[in-house]
Biotite code that builds the C-alpha atoms (Angstrom):
import biotite.structure as struc

atoms = struc.array([
    struc.Atom([-57.211, 49.952, -9.972], chain_id="A", res_id=1, res_name="MET", atom_name="CA", element="C"),
    struc.Atom([-55.670, 48.428, -12.968], chain_id="A", res_id=2, res_name="ILE", atom_name="CA", element="C"),
    struc.Atom([-52.227, 49.863, -11.982], chain_id="A", res_id=3, res_name="LYS", atom_name="CA", element="C"),
    struc.Atom([-52.238, 48.193, -8.705], chain_id="A", res_id=4, res_name="ILE", atom_name="CA", element="C"),
    struc.Atom([-52.895, 44.808, -10.127], chain_id="A", res_id=5, res_name="LEU", atom_name="CA", element="C"),
    struc.Atom([-49.991, 45.058, -12.763], chain_id="A", res_id=6, res_name="LYS", atom_name="CA", element="C"),
    struc.Atom([-47.551, 45.841, -9.960], chain_id="A", res_id=7, res_name="GLN", atom_name="CA", element="C"),
    struc.Atom([-48.490, 42.885, -7.839], chain_id="A", res_id=8, res_name="LYS", atom_name="CA", element="C"),
    struc.Atom([-48.177, 40.699, -10.945], chain_id="A", res_id=9, res_name="LYS", atom_name="CA", element="C"),
    struc.Atom([-44.452, 41.780, -11.475], chain_id="A", res_id=10, res_name="GLY", atom_name="CA", element="C"),
    struc.Atom([-43.814, 41.331, -7.714], chain_id="A", res_id=11, res_name="PHE", atom_name="CA", element="C"),
    struc.Atom([-45.168, 37.771, -7.794], chain_id="A", res_id=12, res_name="ALA", atom_name="CA", element="C"),
    struc.Atom([-42.723, 36.934, -10.707], chain_id="A", res_id=13, res_name="LEU", atom_name="CA", element="C"),
    struc.Atom([-39.812, 38.366, -8.941], chain_id="A", res_id=14, res_name="LEU", atom_name="CA", element="C"),
    struc.Atom([-40.638, 36.385, -5.777], chain_id="A", res_id=15, res_name="PHE", atom_name="CA", element="C"),
    struc.Atom([-40.896, 33.132, -7.981], chain_id="A", res_id=16, res_name="ALA", atom_name="CA", element="C"),
    struc.Atom([-37.531, 33.609, -9.660], chain_id="A", res_id=17, res_name="VAL", atom_name="CA", element="C"),
    struc.Atom([-35.846, 34.419, -6.269], chain_id="A", res_id=18, res_name="PHE", atom_name="CA", element="C"),
    struc.Atom([-37.316, 31.284, -4.713], chain_id="A", res_id=19, res_name="THR", atom_name="CA", element="C"),
    struc.Atom([-36.201, 29.130, -7.576], chain_id="A", res_id=20, res_name="ALA", atom_name="CA", element="C"),
    struc.Atom([-32.757, 30.588, -7.349], chain_id="A", res_id=21, res_name="SER", atom_name="CA", element="C"),
    struc.Atom([-32.540, 29.809, -3.727], chain_id="A", res_id=22, res_name="MET", atom_name="CA", element="C"),
    struc.Atom([-33.612, 26.190, -4.338], chain_id="A", res_id=23, res_name="LEU", atom_name="CA", element="C"),
    struc.Atom([-31.162, 25.701, -7.101], chain_id="A", res_id=24, res_name="LEU", atom_name="CA", element="C"),
    struc.Atom([-28.418, 27.011, -4.918], chain_id="A", res_id=25, res_name="LEU", atom_name="CA", element="C"),
    struc.Atom([-29.347, 24.725, -1.928], chain_id="A", res_id=26, res_name="ILE", atom_name="CA", element="C"),
    struc.Atom([-29.408, 21.820, -4.392], chain_id="A", res_id=27, res_name="GLY", atom_name="CA", element="C"),
    struc.Atom([-26.125, 22.444, -5.994], chain_id="A", res_id=28, res_name="VAL", atom_name="CA", element="C"),
    struc.Atom([-24.546, 22.798, -2.531], chain_id="A", res_id=29, res_name="SER", atom_name="CA", element="C"),
    struc.Atom([-25.856, 19.439, -1.391], chain_id="A", res_id=30, res_name="ILE", atom_name="CA", element="C"),
    struc.Atom([-24.678, 17.819, -4.770], chain_id="A", res_id=31, res_name="PHE", atom_name="CA", element="C"),
    struc.Atom([-21.091, 19.244, -4.108], chain_id="A", res_id=32, res_name="ASN", atom_name="CA", element="C"),
    struc.Atom([-21.055, 18.025, -0.451], chain_id="A", res_id=33, res_name="VAL", atom_name="CA", element="C"),
    struc.Atom([-22.230, 14.625, -1.709], chain_id="A", res_id=34, res_name="SER", atom_name="CA", element="C"),
    struc.Atom([-19.402, 14.406, -4.256], chain_id="A", res_id=35, res_name="LEU", atom_name="CA", element="C"),
    struc.Atom([-16.772, 15.348, -1.857], chain_id="A", res_id=36, res_name="ARG", atom_name="CA", element="C"),
    struc.Atom([-18.103, 12.633, 0.608], chain_id="A", res_id=37, res_name="GLU", atom_name="CA", element="C"),
    struc.Atom([-17.788, 10.180, -2.244], chain_id="A", res_id=38, res_name="LEU", atom_name="CA", element="C"),
    struc.Atom([-14.169, 11.133, -2.860], chain_id="A", res_id=39, res_name="ALA", atom_name="CA", element="C"),
    struc.Atom([-13.338, 10.665, 0.627], chain_id="A", res_id=40, res_name="ILE", atom_name="CA", element="C"),
    struc.Atom([-14.989, 7.360, 1.016], chain_id="A", res_id=41, res_name="SER", atom_name="CA", element="C"),
    struc.Atom([-13.082, 6.330, -2.126], chain_id="A", res_id=42, res_name="GLN", atom_name="CA", element="C"),
    struc.Atom([-9.850, 7.390, -0.670], chain_id="A", res_id=43, res_name="SER", atom_name="CA", element="C"),
    struc.Atom([-10.495, 5.449, 2.481], chain_id="A", res_id=44, res_name="ALA", atom_name="CA", element="C"),
    struc.Atom([-11.158, 2.381, 0.462], chain_id="A", res_id=45, res_name="LYS", atom_name="CA", element="C"),
    struc.Atom([-8.067, 2.726, -1.426], chain_id="A", res_id=46, res_name="ASP", atom_name="CA", element="C"),
    struc.Atom([-6.178, 3.403, 1.601], chain_id="A", res_id=47, res_name="SER", atom_name="CA", element="C"),
    struc.Atom([-7.377, 0.173, 3.216], chain_id="A", res_id=48, res_name="GLN", atom_name="CA", element="C"),
    struc.Atom([-6.631, -1.919, 0.193], chain_id="A", res_id=49, res_name="LEU", atom_name="CA", element="C"),
    struc.Atom([-2.816, -0.484, 0.372], chain_id="A", res_id=50, res_name="ALA", atom_name="CA", element="C"),
    struc.Atom([-2.585, -1.506, 3.841], chain_id="A", res_id=51, res_name="PHE", atom_name="CA", element="C"),
    struc.Atom([-4.113, -4.948, 3.304], chain_id="A", res_id=52, res_name="TYR", atom_name="CA", element="C"),
    struc.Atom([-1.564, -5.458, 0.497], chain_id="A", res_id=53, res_name="ALA", atom_name="CA", element="C"),
    struc.Atom([1.267, -4.517, 2.878], chain_id="A", res_id=54, res_name="ALA", atom_name="CA", element="C"),
    struc.Atom([0.015, -6.759, 5.469], chain_id="A", res_id=55, res_name="ASP", atom_name="CA", element="C"),
    struc.Atom([-0.336, -9.642, 3.275], chain_id="A", res_id=56, res_name="SER", atom_name="CA", element="C"),
    struc.Atom([3.234, -8.866, 1.922], chain_id="A", res_id=57, res_name="ALA", atom_name="CA", element="C"),
    struc.Atom([4.312, -8.984, 5.489], chain_id="A", res_id=58, res_name="ARG", atom_name="CA", element="C"),
    struc.Atom([2.762, -12.295, 6.262], chain_id="A", res_id=59, res_name="GLU", atom_name="CA", element="C"),
    struc.Atom([4.043, -14.102, 3.200], chain_id="A", res_id=60, res_name="CYS", atom_name="CA", element="C"),
    struc.Atom([7.516, -12.801, 3.681], chain_id="A", res_id=61, res_name="ALA", atom_name="CA", element="C"),
    struc.Atom([7.618, -14.037, 7.235], chain_id="A", res_id=62, res_name="LEU", atom_name="CA", element="C"),
    struc.Atom([6.191, -17.339, 6.118], chain_id="A", res_id=63, res_name="TYR", atom_name="CA", element="C"),
    struc.Atom([8.780, -17.816, 3.516], chain_id="A", res_id=64, res_name="TRP", atom_name="CA", element="C"),
    struc.Atom([11.681, -16.582, 5.868], chain_id="A", res_id=65, res_name="ASP", atom_name="CA", element="C"),
    struc.Atom([10.809, -18.265, 9.119], chain_id="A", res_id=66, res_name="ILE", atom_name="CA", element="C"),
    struc.Atom([9.008, -21.609, 8.081], chain_id="A", res_id=67, res_name="LYS", atom_name="CA", element="C"),
    struc.Atom([10.726, -22.209, 4.586], chain_id="A", res_id=68, res_name="LYS", atom_name="CA", element="C"),
    struc.Atom([14.143, -20.446, 5.214], chain_id="A", res_id=69, res_name="ALA", atom_name="CA", element="C"),
    struc.Atom([13.841, -19.137, 1.548], chain_id="A", res_id=70, res_name="ALA", atom_name="CA", element="C"),
    struc.Atom([16.246, -16.170, 2.374], chain_id="A", res_id=71, res_name="PHE", atom_name="CA", element="C"),
    struc.Atom([19.891, -16.412, 3.316], chain_id="A", res_id=72, res_name="THR", atom_name="CA", element="C"),
    struc.Atom([20.454, -17.198, 6.905], chain_id="A", res_id=73, res_name="PHE", atom_name="CA", element="C"),
    struc.Atom([23.844, -17.667, 7.582], chain_id="A", res_id=74, res_name="CYS", atom_name="CA", element="C"),
    struc.Atom([27.097, -15.618, 6.782], chain_id="A", res_id=75, res_name="LEU", atom_name="CA", element="C"),
    struc.Atom([30.410, -16.712, 7.819], chain_id="A", res_id=76, res_name="SER", atom_name="CA", element="C"),
    struc.Atom([33.712, -18.422, 6.299], chain_id="A", res_id=77, res_name="ASP", atom_name="CA", element="C"),
    struc.Atom([32.454, -21.667, 7.675], chain_id="A", res_id=78, res_name="GLY", atom_name="CA", element="C"),
    struc.Atom([28.813, -21.915, 6.360], chain_id="A", res_id=79, res_name="CYS", atom_name="CA", element="C"),
    struc.Atom([28.819, -19.580, 3.270], chain_id="A", res_id=80, res_name="GLY", atom_name="CA", element="C"),
    struc.Atom([25.410, -18.208, 2.214], chain_id="A", res_id=81, res_name="THR", atom_name="CA", element="C"),
    struc.Atom([22.869, -20.711, 3.350], chain_id="A", res_id=82, res_name="LYS", atom_name="CA", element="C"),
    struc.Atom([19.361, -20.993, 2.380], chain_id="A", res_id=83, res_name="ASN", atom_name="CA", element="C"),
    struc.Atom([17.233, -23.813, 0.983], chain_id="A", res_id=84, res_name="THR", atom_name="CA", element="C"),
    struc.Atom([18.465, -23.269, -2.580], chain_id="A", res_id=85, res_name="GLY", atom_name="CA", element="C"),
    struc.Atom([15.006, -22.052, -3.688], chain_id="A", res_id=86, res_name="LEU", atom_name="CA", element="C"),
    struc.Atom([14.939, -20.169, -7.068], chain_id="A", res_id=87, res_name="ALA", atom_name="CA", element="C"),
    struc.Atom([11.456, -18.704, -6.618], chain_id="A", res_id=88, res_name="GLU", atom_name="CA", element="C"),
    struc.Atom([8.581, -18.523, -3.960], chain_id="A", res_id=89, res_name="ILE", atom_name="CA", element="C"),
    struc.Atom([4.806, -17.844, -4.624], chain_id="A", res_id=90, res_name="LYS", atom_name="CA", element="C"),
    struc.Atom([2.635, -15.305, -2.800], chain_id="A", res_id=91, res_name="CYS", atom_name="CA", element="C"),
    struc.Atom([-1.072, -15.242, -3.828], chain_id="A", res_id=92, res_name="ASN", atom_name="CA", element="C"),
    struc.Atom([-0.256, -17.432, -6.679], chain_id="A", res_id=93, res_name="GLU", atom_name="CA", element="C"),
    struc.Atom([2.253, -14.796, -7.968], chain_id="A", res_id=94, res_name="ASN", atom_name="CA", element="C"),
    struc.Atom([5.818, -16.090, -8.754], chain_id="A", res_id=95, res_name="THR", atom_name="CA", element="C"),
    struc.Atom([8.725, -14.143, -7.022], chain_id="A", res_id=96, res_name="ILE", atom_name="CA", element="C"),
    struc.Atom([12.112, -14.756, -8.322], chain_id="A", res_id=97, res_name="ASN", atom_name="CA", element="C"),
    struc.Atom([14.602, -14.951, -5.595], chain_id="A", res_id=98, res_name="LEU", atom_name="CA", element="C"),
    struc.Atom([17.458, -12.860, -6.883], chain_id="A", res_id=99, res_name="SER", atom_name="CA", element="C"),
    struc.Atom([20.860, -12.817, -4.872], chain_id="A", res_id=100, res_name="SER", atom_name="CA", element="C"),
    struc.Atom([20.927, -10.191, -2.125], chain_id="A", res_id=101, res_name="PRO", atom_name="CA", element="C"),
    struc.Atom([23.088, -7.075, -1.949], chain_id="A", res_id=102, res_name="THR", atom_name="CA", element="C"),
    struc.Atom([25.855, -7.604, 0.509], chain_id="A", res_id=103, res_name="ILE", atom_name="CA", element="C"),
    struc.Atom([27.212, -4.834, 2.673], chain_id="A", res_id=104, res_name="SER", atom_name="CA", element="C"),
    struc.Atom([29.555, -6.120, 5.327], chain_id="A", res_id=105, res_name="GLY", atom_name="CA", element="C"),
    struc.Atom([27.571, -8.379, 7.627], chain_id="A", res_id=106, res_name="ASN", atom_name="CA", element="C"),
    struc.Atom([23.962, -7.195, 6.002], chain_id="A", res_id=107, res_name="THR", atom_name="CA", element="C"),
    struc.Atom([21.971, -8.742, 3.350], chain_id="A", res_id=108, res_name="TYR", atom_name="CA", element="C"),
    struc.Atom([19.474, -6.759, 1.613], chain_id="A", res_id=109, res_name="THR", atom_name="CA", element="C"),
    struc.Atom([16.641, -8.291, -0.666], chain_id="A", res_id=110, res_name="TYR", atom_name="CA", element="C"),
    struc.Atom([14.586, -5.649, -2.767], chain_id="A", res_id=111, res_name="ASN", atom_name="CA", element="C"),
    struc.Atom([11.488, -7.008, -4.500], chain_id="A", res_id=112, res_name="PHE", atom_name="CA", element="C"),
    struc.Atom([9.101, -4.639, -6.448], chain_id="A", res_id=113, res_name="SER", atom_name="CA", element="C"),
    struc.Atom([6.480, -5.861, -6.521], chain_id="A", res_id=114, res_name="PRO", atom_name="CA", element="C"),
    struc.Atom([6.595, -8.501, -3.990], chain_id="A", res_id=115, res_name="PHE", atom_name="CA", element="C"),
    struc.Atom([2.785, -8.987, -3.586], chain_id="A", res_id=116, res_name="PHE", atom_name="CA", element="C"),
    struc.Atom([-0.029, -8.193, -5.638], chain_id="A", res_id=117, res_name="LYS", atom_name="CA", element="C"),
    struc.Atom([-3.779, -9.044, -5.706], chain_id="A", res_id=118, res_name="TYR", atom_name="CA", element="C"),
    struc.Atom([-4.298, -10.975, -8.881], chain_id="A", res_id=119, res_name="GLY", atom_name="CA", element="C"),
    struc.Atom([-1.747, -12.326, -11.275], chain_id="A", res_id=120, res_name="ASN", atom_name="CA", element="C"),
    struc.Atom([-2.455, -9.855, -13.986], chain_id="A", res_id=121, res_name="ALA", atom_name="CA", element="C"),
    struc.Atom([0.101, -6.991, -14.936], chain_id="A", res_id=122, res_name="ASP", atom_name="CA", element="C"),
    struc.Atom([-2.524, -4.422, -14.280], chain_id="A", res_id=123, res_name="ASP", atom_name="CA", element="C"),
    struc.Atom([-0.832, -1.571, -12.352], chain_id="A", res_id=124, res_name="GLN", atom_name="CA", element="C"),
    struc.Atom([-4.258, -0.371, -10.726], chain_id="A", res_id=125, res_name="VAL", atom_name="CA", element="C"),
    struc.Atom([-4.407, -3.612, -8.612], chain_id="A", res_id=126, res_name="LEU", atom_name="CA", element="C"),
    struc.Atom([-3.184, -3.186, -4.997], chain_id="A", res_id=127, res_name="PRO", atom_name="CA", element="C"),
    struc.Atom([0.290, -4.366, -4.487], chain_id="A", res_id=128, res_name="MET", atom_name="CA", element="C"),
    struc.Atom([3.377, -4.208, -2.158], chain_id="A", res_id=129, res_name="ALA", atom_name="CA", element="C"),
    struc.Atom([7.044, -3.764, -2.413], chain_id="A", res_id=130, res_name="ASP", atom_name="CA", element="C"),
    struc.Atom([9.346, -5.454, -0.014], chain_id="A", res_id=131, res_name="LEU", atom_name="CA", element="C"),
    struc.Atom([12.944, -4.746, 1.140], chain_id="A", res_id=132, res_name="ILE", atom_name="CA", element="C"),
    struc.Atom([14.014, -7.380, 3.435], chain_id="A", res_id=133, res_name="LEU", atom_name="CA", element="C"),
    struc.Atom([17.332, -6.779, 5.484], chain_id="A", res_id=134, res_name="THR", atom_name="CA", element="C"),
    struc.Atom([19.362, -9.459, 7.394], chain_id="A", res_id=135, res_name="LYS", atom_name="CA", element="C"),
    struc.Atom([21.878, -8.235, 9.784], chain_id="A", res_id=136, res_name="LYS", atom_name="CA", element="C"),
    struc.Atom([24.121, -10.865, 11.134], chain_id="A", res_id=137, res_name="PHE", atom_name="CA", element="C"),
    struc.Atom([25.340, -9.606, 14.697], chain_id="A", res_id=138, res_name="VAL", atom_name="CA", element="C"),
    struc.Atom([27.896, -11.527, 16.359], chain_id="A", res_id=139, res_name="THR", atom_name="CA", element="C"),
    struc.Atom([28.195, -12.509, 20.017], chain_id="A", res_id=140, res_name="GLN", atom_name="CA", element="C"),
    struc.Atom([31.865, -13.159, 19.746], chain_id="A", res_id=141, res_name="VAL", atom_name="CA", element="C"),
    struc.Atom([34.232, -10.494, 18.720], chain_id="A", res_id=142, res_name="SER", atom_name="CA", element="C"),
    struc.Atom([35.641, -10.992, 15.274], chain_id="A", res_id=143, res_name="GLY", atom_name="CA", element="C"),
    struc.Atom([33.161, -13.700, 14.035], chain_id="A", res_id=144, res_name="LEU", atom_name="CA", element="C"),
    struc.Atom([30.408, -12.845, 11.443], chain_id="A", res_id=145, res_name="ILE", atom_name="CA", element="C"),
    struc.Atom([27.455, -14.994, 11.525], chain_id="A", res_id=146, res_name="GLY", atom_name="CA", element="C"),
    struc.Atom([27.517, -18.536, 12.809], chain_id="A", res_id=147, res_name="GLY", atom_name="CA", element="C"),
    struc.Atom([27.635, -17.951, 16.439], chain_id="A", res_id=148, res_name="LEU", atom_name="CA", element="C"),
    struc.Atom([25.590, -14.794, 16.445], chain_id="A", res_id=149, res_name="GLY", atom_name="CA", element="C"),
    struc.Atom([22.033, -13.767, 15.891], chain_id="A", res_id=150, res_name="ASP", atom_name="CA", element="C"),
    struc.Atom([20.134, -12.710, 12.782], chain_id="A", res_id=151, res_name="VAL", atom_name="CA", element="C"),
    struc.Atom([18.285, -9.341, 12.924], chain_id="A", res_id=152, res_name="VAL", atom_name="CA", element="C"),
    struc.Atom([15.762, -9.320, 10.166], chain_id="A", res_id=153, res_name="SER", atom_name="CA", element="C"),
    struc.Atom([13.835, -6.200, 9.184], chain_id="A", res_id=154, res_name="THR", atom_name="CA", element="C"),
    struc.Atom([10.891, -6.052, 6.927], chain_id="A", res_id=155, res_name="LEU", atom_name="CA", element="C"),
    struc.Atom([10.009, -2.626, 5.289], chain_id="A", res_id=156, res_name="ASN", atom_name="CA", element="C"),
    struc.Atom([6.968, -3.018, 3.164], chain_id="A", res_id=157, res_name="ILE", atom_name="CA", element="C"),
    struc.Atom([5.184, -0.340, 1.134], chain_id="A", res_id=158, res_name="GLN", atom_name="CA", element="C"),
    struc.Atom([1.579, -1.331, 0.103], chain_id="A", res_id=159, res_name="GLY", atom_name="CA", element="C"),
    struc.Atom([0.217, 0.787, -2.634], chain_id="A", res_id=160, res_name="HIS", atom_name="CA", element="C"),
    struc.Atom([-2.989, 1.214, -4.790], chain_id="A", res_id=161, res_name="ASN", atom_name="CA", element="C"),
    struc.Atom([-3.831, 3.455, -7.585], chain_id="A", res_id=162, res_name="THR", atom_name="CA", element="C"),
    struc.Atom([-7.434, 2.632, -7.319], chain_id="A", res_id=163, res_name="GLY", atom_name="CA", element="C"),
    struc.Atom([-10.221, 4.014, -9.531], chain_id="A", res_id=164, res_name="SER", atom_name="CA", element="C"),
    struc.Atom([-9.627, 7.604, -8.417], chain_id="A", res_id=165, res_name="SER", atom_name="CA", element="C"),
    struc.Atom([-6.384, 7.626, -10.260], chain_id="A", res_id=166, res_name="GLY", atom_name="CA", element="C"),
    struc.Atom([-4.169, 8.942, -7.213], chain_id="A", res_id=167, res_name="ARG", atom_name="CA", element="C"),
    struc.Atom([-1.848, 6.492, -5.566], chain_id="A", res_id=168, res_name="ARG", atom_name="CA", element="C"),
    struc.Atom([-2.365, 5.718, -1.872], chain_id="A", res_id=169, res_name="VAL", atom_name="CA", element="C"),
    struc.Atom([0.610, 4.154, 0.045], chain_id="A", res_id=170, res_name="GLU", atom_name="CA", element="C"),
    struc.Atom([0.571, 2.388, 3.396], chain_id="A", res_id=171, res_name="ARG", atom_name="CA", element="C"),
    struc.Atom([3.786, 0.964, 5.010], chain_id="A", res_id=172, res_name="GLY", atom_name="CA", element="C"),
    struc.Atom([4.666, -1.598, 7.545], chain_id="A", res_id=173, res_name="ILE", atom_name="CA", element="C"),
    struc.Atom([8.052, -1.892, 9.273], chain_id="A", res_id=174, res_name="TYR", atom_name="CA", element="C"),
    struc.Atom([8.830, -4.896, 11.436], chain_id="A", res_id=175, res_name="GLN", atom_name="CA", element="C"),
    struc.Atom([11.987, -6.285, 13.025], chain_id="A", res_id=176, res_name="THR", atom_name="CA", element="C"),
    struc.Atom([12.486, -9.787, 14.211], chain_id="A", res_id=177, res_name="TYR", atom_name="CA", element="C"),
])
């Protein structure tokens, strides 16, 4: 009778270790899933902030181009390069120096990096956006450049955010008007 009791005590210990191992395995699995979900939600947040930076840059560029004519809008022998003569513009309290555009035939290209950023610190973790603004002067009369033609402007904006994860997320907007 004493031998039977000793065998049952060993079985109970084995069953307790097995049950504890299974519970620990389930707990670690749930923790792993939770960590992955947190990483996905952080990535979605960083992506959204990158898109917001690109959209804000688009709005600012359109405002300064359409409402304030800050970028060159005429290219011909008769009118030269016309703009408002502004040396700088502001987007979200950040000053952007208007450099001379790169000219290739009847196309002007402005390249700003960064063009827009949240906050005015030099922090590279903040969401920001780069802008390439291209103005192509399309003539309606053969042989003339600008003046009598139309201007086709293209915005190519890349919003990016390094965020807290340390991985850079980019979202872009392309618009022609």
